[in-house]
C-alpha positions as CSV (number, residue, x, y, z in Angstrom):
1,X,82.3,133.3,96.3
2,X,82.7,132.2,99.9
3,X,79.9,131.2,102.2
4,X,80.1,131.0,106.0
5,X,82.0,128.1,107.6
6,X,80.2,124.9,108.5
7,X,78.0,125.5,111.6
8,X,79.9,124.4,114.7
9,X,78.5,122.5,117.7
10,X,79.9,120.6,120.6
11,X,80.2,116.8,120.3
12,X,77.9,116.1,123.2
13,X,75.2,118.3,121.8
14,X,75.1,116.1,118.7
15,X,75.3,112.8,120.5
16,X,79.1,112.3,120.0
17,X,81.2,111.1,122.9
18,X,84.4,113.3,122.9
19,X,86.3,110.3,124.4
20,X,85.7,108.4,121.2
21,X,87.3,111.2,119.2
22,X,90.2,111.1,121.6
23,X,90.6,107.4,120.9
24,X,90.6,108.0,117.2
25,X,93.2,110.7,117.5
26,X,95.4,108.4,119.7
27,X,95.2,105.7,117.1
28,X,96.0,107.9,114.2
29,X,99.0,109.5,116.0
30,X,100.5,106.2,117.1
31,X,99.9,104.0,114.1
32,X,103.3,103.3,112.4
33,X,101.9,103.5,108.8
34,X,99.7,106.6,109.3
35,X,100.7,110.3,109.3
36,X,97.5,112.3,109.8
37,X,97.1,115.7,108.3
38,X,93.5,116.7,109.0
39,X,90.2,115.5,110.4
40,X,86.7,116.9,110.3
41,X,83.7,115.2,111.9
42,X,80.1,116.4,111.0
43,X,77.1,115.1,112.8
44,X,73.5,116.1,112.2
45,X,74.8,118.9,109.9
46,X,77.0,120.4,112.6
47,X,80.8,120.5,112.7
48,X,81.6,118.8,116.0
49,X,85.3,118.3,115.7
50,X,88.1,119.5,113.4
51,X,91.8,119.7,113.6
52,X,94.9,120.0,111.4
53,X,98.3,118.6,112.4
54,X,100.8,121.4,112.0
55,X,102.4,122.3,109.7
56,X,99.1,121.5,107.8
57,X,96.4,124.2,108.2
58,X,92.7,124.6,107.4
59,X,93.1,126.8,104.4
60,X,95.8,124.6,102.7
61,X,94.9,122.8,99.5
62,X,95.7,119.1,99.6
63,X,96.1,116.7,96.8
64,X,93.1,114.4,96.9
65,X,94.3,111.7,94.5
66,X,91.4,109.4,93.6
67,X,88.9,111.2,95.8
68,X,88.9,113.4,92.7
69,X,86.8,110.7,91.0
70,X,83.8,111.5,93.3
71,X,83.9,115.1,92.0
72,X,84.1,114.0,88.4
73,X,81.1,111.7,89.1
74,X,79.2,114.6,90.5
75,X,79.9,116.6,87.3
76,X,78.4,113.6,85.3
77,X,75.4,113.7,87.6
78,X,74.8,117.4,86.9
79,X,75.2,116.9,83.2
80,X,72.7,114.0,83.3
81,X,70.3,116.2,85.1
82,X,70.7,118.9,82.4
83,X,70.0,116.4,79.7
84,X,73.5,116.6,78.3
85,X,74.6,113.0,79.2
86,X,72.8,109.7,78.8
87,X,74.0,107.0,81.1
88,X,72.8,104.4,78.6
89,X,74.5,105.9,75.6
90,X,77.8,104.3,74.4
91,X,80.9,106.1,75.5
92,X,82.0,106.1,71.8
93,X,78.8,108.1,70.8
94,X,80.3,111.2,72.4
95,X,83.4,110.9,70.3
96,X,82.1,110.4,66.7
97,X,85.5,111.2,65.2
98,X,86.8,107.9,66.6
99,X,83.9,105.8,65.2
100,X,85.8,104.4,62.2
101,X,88.8,103.1,64.1
102,X,87.1,101.7,67.2
103,X,86.0,98.3,65.8
104,X,86.1,96.0,68.8
105,X,82.4,95.2,69.6
106,X,83.0,95.4,73.4
107,X,84.6,98.8,73.2
108,X,81.7,99.9,71.0
109,X,79.2,98.5,73.5
110,X,80.7,100.2,76.6
111,X,78.1,102.5,78.0
112,X,78.6,105.6,80.1
113,X,77.2,103.8,83.1
114,X,79.8,101.0,82.7
115,X,82.6,103.6,82.8
116,X,81.1,105.2,85.8
117,X,80.9,101.9,87.7
118,X,84.5,100.8,86.7
119,X,82.8,98.0,84.8
120,X,84.3,98.7,81.3
121,X,85.0,95.0,80.8
122,X,88.7,95.2,81.2
123,X,90.1,92.7,83.7
124,X,93.4,94.4,84.2
125,X,93.5,96.9,87.1
126,X,94.3,100.3,85.8
127,X,95.0,100.4,82.0
128,X,96.3,104.0,82.2
129,X,100.0,103.2,81.6
130,X,99.1,101.1,78.5
131,X,96.8,103.8,77.3
132,X,99.4,106.6,77.7
133,X,101.9,104.5,75.8
134,X,99.5,103.9,73.0
135,X,98.4,107.6,72.6
136,X,99.6,110.1,75.2
137,X,97.8,112.9,73.4
138,X,94.3,111.3,73.4
139,X,93.6,109.1,76.4
140,X,90.0,108.4,75.4
141,X,91.1,107.1,72.0
142,X,93.7,104.9,73.6
143,X,91.2,103.6,76.2
144,X,88.7,102.6,73.5
145,X,91.5,101.0,71.4
146,X,92.3,98.6,74.3
147,X,89.7,95.8,73.8
148,X,87.8,94.8,77.0
149,X,88.4,91.2,78.1
150,X,84.8,90.7,79.0
151,X,81.5,92.2,78.2
152,X,81.1,95.7,79.7
153,X,79.1,95.6,82.9
154,X,80.2,92.1,84.0
155,X,83.4,92.6,85.8
156,X,85.0,95.3,88.1
157,X,88.5,96.6,87.5
158,X,89.7,99.9,88.9
159,X,90.5,101.8,85.8
160,X,91.7,105.4,85.7
161,X,90.9,105.6,82.0
162,X,87.2,105.0,82.6
163,X,87.1,108.1,84.9
164,X,89.1,110.1,82.4
165,X,86.5,109.2,79.7
166,X,83.7,110.5,82.0
167,X,85.5,113.8,82.4
168,X,86.1,114.0,78.7
169,X,82.4,113.4,78.0
170,X,81.5,116.3,80.3
171,X,84.0,118.6,78.6
172,X,82.7,117.5,75.2
173,X,79.0,118.2,75.9
174,X,79.5,121.4,77.9
175,X,82.4,123.0,76.1
176,X,84.0,123.7,79.5
177,X,86.6,122.3,81.8
178,X,85.4,120.3,84.7
179,X,86.4,123.1,87.1
180,X,84.6,125.7,85.1
181,X,81.5,123.5,84.8
182,X,81.4,122.7,88.5
183,X,82.1,126.2,89.8
184,X,78.5,127.6,89.4
185,X,76.8,124.3,89.9
186,X,78.7,122.8,92.8
187,X,81.6,124.8,94.2
188,X,79.8,128.1,94.6
189,X,76.5,126.8,95.9
190,X,78.4,124.8,98.5
191,X,80.7,127.6,99.5
192,X,83.8,125.9,98.2
193,X,86.6,128.3,97.5
194,X,89.8,127.7,95.6
195,X,90.4,124.4,94.0
196,X,93.1,123.3,91.5
197,X,93.2,120.3,89.2
198,X,96.2,118.7,87.5
199,X,95.9,118.4,83.8
200,X,97.4,116.2,81.1
201,X,99.7,117.5,78.3
202,X,96.7,118.5,76.1
203,X,95.5,120.6,79.1
204,X,92.5,118.6,80.3
205,X,91.9,117.8,84.0
206,X,92.8,114.3,84.8
207,X,89.4,113.6,86.3
208,X,90.6,110.4,88.0
209,X,93.1,112.2,90.2
210,X,94.8,115.5,90.6
211,X,92.2,117.6,92.3
212,X,93.5,119.8,95.2
213,X,91.0,121.0,97.8
214,X,90.8,121.7,101.4
215,X,89.4,119.3,104.0
216,X,86.4,121.6,104.2
217,X,85.8,120.9,100.5
218,X,85.7,117.2,101.2
219,X,83.3,117.6,104.1
220,X,80.9,119.8,102.0
221,X,80.8,117.2,99.2
222,X,80.0,114.5,101.8
223,X,77.3,116.6,103.4
224,X,75.7,117.3,100.0
225,X,75.4,113.5,99.4
226,X,74.4,112.8,103.0
227,X,71.5,115.2,102.5
228,X,70.5,113.6,99.2
229,X,71.6,116.5,97.0
230,X,70.2,119.4,99.1
231,X,72.4,122.2,100.4
232,X,71.0,124.8,102.7
233,X,67.5,124.0,101.7
234,X,68.2,124.3,97.9
235,X,68.5,121.3,95.6
236,X,72.0,121.2,94.0
237,X,72.1,117.5,92.8
238,X,69.1,115.3,91.9
239,X,68.1,112.9,94.6
240,X,68.0,110.2,92.0
241,X,71.6,110.7,91.1
242,X,72.7,110.5,94.7
243,X,70.9,107.2,95.1
244,X,72.3,105.8,91.9
245,X,75.8,107.0,92.4
246,X,76.1,105.6,95.9
247,X,74.6,102.1,95.5
248,X,76.5,99.0,94.5
249,X,76.6,98.6,90.7
250,X,79.3,96.0,90.5
251,X,80.8,93.6,93.1
252,X,84.5,94.2,93.8
253,X,85.1,90.8,95.4
254,X,84.0,87.2,95.1
255,X,83.9,86.9,98.8
256,X,80.4,86.1,100.3
257,X,78.6,89.1,101.7
258,X,78.5,87.6,105.2
259,X,82.3,87.4,105.5
260,X,84.5,90.1,107.1
261,X,85.6,91.7,103.9
262,X,87.9,94.7,103.6
263,X,86.4,98.0,102.7
264,X,87.6,97.7,99.1
265,X,85.7,94.4,98.7
266,X,82.2,95.7,99.4
267,X,81.1,96.9,95.9
268,X,81.4,100.0,93.8
269,X,78.9,102.7,92.7
270,X,79.5,105.5,90.3
271,X,83.0,106.6,91.5
272,X,82.1,105.9,95.1
273,X,83.1,102.8,97.1
274,X,80.7,100.9,99.4
275,X,82.0,100.6,102.9
276,X,81.5,98.6,106.0
277,X,79.4,101.6,107.1
278,X,77.9,103.8,104.4
279,X,79.9,104.7,101.4
280,X,82.9,106.8,100.6
281,X,85.2,108.6,98.1
282,X,88.8,108.0,98.8
283,X,92.3,108.7,97.4
284,X,95.7,107.3,97.8
285,X,97.5,107.6,101.1
286,X,94.3,108.3,103.1
287,X,92.2,111.1,101.5
288,X,88.7,110.2,102.7
289,X,85.2,111.4,102.4
290,X,83.1,109.0,104.6
291,X,79.4,109.4,104.3
292,X,77.5,107.5,107.0
293,X,73.7,107.8,106.6
294,X,73.0,105.4,109.4
295,X,74.7,107.8,111.8
296,X,73.8,111.1,110.0
297,X,77.5,111.9,109.8
298,X,80.4,112.7,107.6
299,X,84.0,112.2,108.3
300,X,86.6,114.0,106.1
301,X,90.3,113.4,106.4
302,X,93.6,113.9,104.7
303,X,96.8,111.9,105.5
304,X,99.9,110.3,104.3
305,X,99.0,106.7,105.2
306,X,100.7,103.6,103.9
307,X,97.8,101.6,105.4
308,X,94.5,103.1,104.4
309,X,92.5,100.2,105.8
310,X,93.9,101.0,109.2
311,X,92.4,104.5,109.1
312,X,89.0,103.1,108.2
313,X,89.2,100.4,110.9
314,X,90.0,103.1,113.5
315,X,86.9,105.0,112.5
316,X,84.7,102.0,112.6
317,X,86.0,100.5,115.8
318,X,86.9,103.7,117.8
319,X,84.8,106.6,116.6
320,X,81.4,105.1,115.6
321,X,80.8,103.5,119.0
322,X,80.8,107.0,120.4
323,X,77.9,108.1,118.2
324,X,74.7,108.0,120.3
325,X,71.1,108.5,119.3
326,X,70.6,111.5,121.6
327,X,72.6,114.4,123.1
328,X,74.9,113.5,125.9
329,X,74.5,115.2,129.3
330,X,77.4,116.2,131.4
331,X,79.9,116.2,128.5
332,X,81.0,119.8,128.7
333,X,84.3,119.1,130.3
334,X,85.2,116.4,127.8
335,X,84.1,118.6,124.9
336,X,86.4,121.4,126.1
337,X,89.3,119.1,126.6
338,X,88.8,117.7,123.0
339,X,88.6,121.2,121.5
340,X,91.9,122.2,123.3
341,X,93.6,119.1,122.0
342,X,92.4,119.7,118.5
343,X,93.7,123.2,118.5
344,X,97.3,122.1,119.2
345,X,97.6,119.1,116.9
346,X,101.1,118.9,115.4
347,X,103.3,116.4,113.6
348,X,106.5,115.7,115.6
349,X,109.5,117.5,114.1
350,X,112.3,115.5,112.6
351,X,115.2,114.9,115.0
352,X,118.2,117.0,114.7
353,X,120.2,119.9,116.3
354,X,121.8,123.1,115.0
355,X,125.2,122.7,113.4
356,X,127.9,121.8,115.9
357,X,129.9,125.0,116.3
358,X,133.2,123.2,116.0
359,X,132.2,121.8,112.6
360,X,130.2,124.8,111.3
361,X,133.1,126.0,109.1
362,X,133.3,122.6,107.3
363,X,129.6,122.6,106.6
364,X,129.5,126.2,105.3
365,X,128.9,125.9,101.6
366,X,129.5,122.2,101.6
367,X,128.5,120.5,98.3
368,X,127.1,117.0,97.9
369,X,126.5,114.5,95.1
370,X,124.1,111.6,95.0
371,X,125.3,108.5,96.9
372,X,126.1,105.8,94.4
373,X,126.0,108.3,91.6
374,X,122.3,108.7,91.2
375,X,119.1,109.3,93.2
376,X,116.8,106.5,92.5
377,X,113.8,108.0,94.3
378,X,114.0,111.3,92.4
379,X,116.3,110.8,89.4
380,X,116.5,114.5,88.5
381,X,118.2,115.3,91.8
382,X,121.9,115.8,91.0
383,X,123.3,117.9,93.8
384,X,122.8,119.4,97.2
385,X,124.5,122.1,99.2
386,X,124.4,123.6,102.7
387,X,125.0,127.2,103.6
388,X,124.7,129.3,106.7
389,X,123.3,132.8,107.0
390,X,126.1,135.0,108.1
391,X,129.0,133.2,109.8
392,X,127.1,130.1,110.8
393,X,127.0,130.8,114.5
394,X,123.2,131.0,114.5
395,X,120.3,128.8,113.4
396,X,120.0,130.2,109.9
397,X,121.0,127.4,107.6
398,X,119.6,126.5,104.2
399,X,119.7,123.2,102.3
400,X,119.6,123.7,98.5
401,X,118.7,120.8,96.2
402,X,119.6,120.9,92.6
403,X,117.2,119.2,90.2
404,X,117.4,119.4,86.4
405,X,119.7,122.3,86.8
406,X,117.3,124.3,89.0
407,X,117.8,125.1,92.6
408,X,115.3,124.6,95.4
409,X,116.3,126.5,98.6
410,X,114.9,125.0,101.8
411,X,115.5,127.0,105.0
412,X,116.0,124.6,107.9
413,X,113.8,124.4,111.0
414,X,115.4,123.0,114.2
415,X,113.1,121.5,116.7
416,X,110.0,122.5,114.7
417,X,108.8,123.1,111.1
418,X,109.9,126.0,109.0
419,X,107.2,126.8,106.5
420,X,107.8,128.7,103.3
421,X,105.4,129.4,100.5
422,X,107.8,130.1,97.6
423,X,108.7,128.8,95.2
424,X,106.2,126.2,96.5
425,X,104.7,125.5,99.9
426,X,107.0,123.4,102.0
427,X,107.8,122.7,105.6
428,X,111.3,121.7,106.6
429,X,112.4,120.1,109.8
430,X,115.5,118.3,111.0
431,X,119.1,119.1,111.6
432,X,122.4,117.6,112.5
433,X,122.2,114.1,114.0
434,X,126.0,114.2,114.5
435,X,128.9,116.2,113.3
436,X,129.1,114.4,110.0
437,X,125.4,114.0,109.2
438,X,122.6,116.5,108.3
439,X,119.1,114.8,108.1
440,X,116.2,116.9,106.9
441,X,112.5,116.1,106.2
442,X,110.8,118.2,103.5
443,X,107.0,118.1,103.6
444,X,105.4,119.3,100.4
445,X,102.3,120.9,102.1
446,X,99.8,120.6,99.2
447,X,100.4,116.9,98.8
448,X,100.7,113.9,101.2
449,X,104.4,113.6,100.5
450,X,107.5,114.0,102.5
451,X,111.1,113.8,101.2
452,X,113.8,112.7,103.6
453,X,117.3,114.0,102.7
454,X,120.5,113.1,104.4
455,X,123.9,114.7,103.7
456,X,127.1,113.1,104.8
457,X,130.2,115.3,105.3
458,X,132.4,112.2,105.4
459,X,132.1,111.5,101.7
460,X,130.2,114.6,100.5
461,X,127.2,112.5,99.3
462,X,123.5,112.8,99.9
463,X,120.5,110.4,99.8
464,X,116.9,111.3,99.3
465,X,113.9,109.0,99.7
466,X,110.1,109.5,99.8
467,X,108.1,108.5,102.9
468,X,105.2,108.1,100.5
469,X,106.1,108.3,96.8
470,X,104.2,110.7,94.5
471,X,102.0,108.8,92.1
472,X,102.1,111.5,89.5
473,X,105.9,111.8,89.5
474,X,107.5,114.9,88.2
475,X,110.2,117.2,89.6
476,X,110.0,118.6,93.1
477,X,108.8,122.0,91.9
478,X,105.6,120.3,90.7
479,X,104.7,118.8,94.1
480,X,102.1,121.5,94.7
481,X,98.7,122.6,93.4
482,X,98.9,123.9,89.9
483,X,98.9,127.6,89.8
484,X,96.5,129.7,87.7
485,X,94.1,126.8,87.1
486,X,91.0,129.0,87.3
487,X,89.6,127.2,90.3
């Protein structure tokens, strides 16, 4: 099911100064630790600005990392509304088969609302590695076997296992996957098309991460919450859940409220962060759903950002001052200029030129091994080769990486991005920086990640490093949305 796109409007008609959007774009494009991928700005229910930095495109799924948590939270809210989940019931009560072995009183006292608020009582940030080591086949069991350090509800600690438990509760009471449960209740009513969710070895969605969706999907979730659970005049989510999920349940810092705290130090709701302005769902490397009730606005963005606070600060300091209380007169020319700029956004290609003709023969079918004997950034990578289409006089060259005995062929793009969909969506850019060096950037288009590969003809070795390292790991062929997930 696919509903019409979000209703467009001009920035000035919705009281947004187009120059403020230009300022935000300038900051995103010049910040050293930020690689923007997409941006959507919605004001008064109208889409006033949207753009994707090529090679990223509007219909491309993008790994949302921990922004997935806000979708899992929404599933919990729907299950609460249907009488299937009780926020004040112990987490353990939904898994009676574990009752005999979960003996720690704090684990037994942990309520669903504590898990939703990242207030399980554990003091350690993120217990997921310990839990997977304890029982990789049953993460809920492992989580409950890790005794909380404090009474549940008294301390905040960002904990992937808590969110996983929420998703497991929804699966248990509904008999469905999170995706299947959300499809008729959230995705279809909001006009959200394809999504995909990474699963654990037993086949359950991670819940805390792994959701792949478009930027439009992010914006629609934000609009649903901004409008207190109503979409297109129909109630989708209870108003009470929206209010409960988006208020502070547990402080995330001991800094006084009147100090200039970072946006991660302002409190936590039910899988939503409190922000300097409004509240948000967010994911690693700059996947953002910013809900701004005071401005009647939503900002959705994807990125590969090493500094996520910088992105938020740009929005607060550059974009929000351009939000006015009434439509702006005389803004037509600025609106047109902004629309034109947004239509041609693009990430700069990696530097490099076609193979030098005098060395083309040496590069043809050249083979490379990892520099130093192993590739630390991607241990499964054991080899690389370069080959030209035909005699090598043209621009048709392919870099092939060998990982775990399998080949990944990457056609090169010189002076731009060469996009291919199979065996997984990638964009390749780069070329020869000199006669002895081929340097290539590989963007895995359904993730925030880019691999930088350099091949040296002098010693027939290659290096590979991530600009932003994938948090889920895995071979290169898994750096994409899972196929056939039923989304």
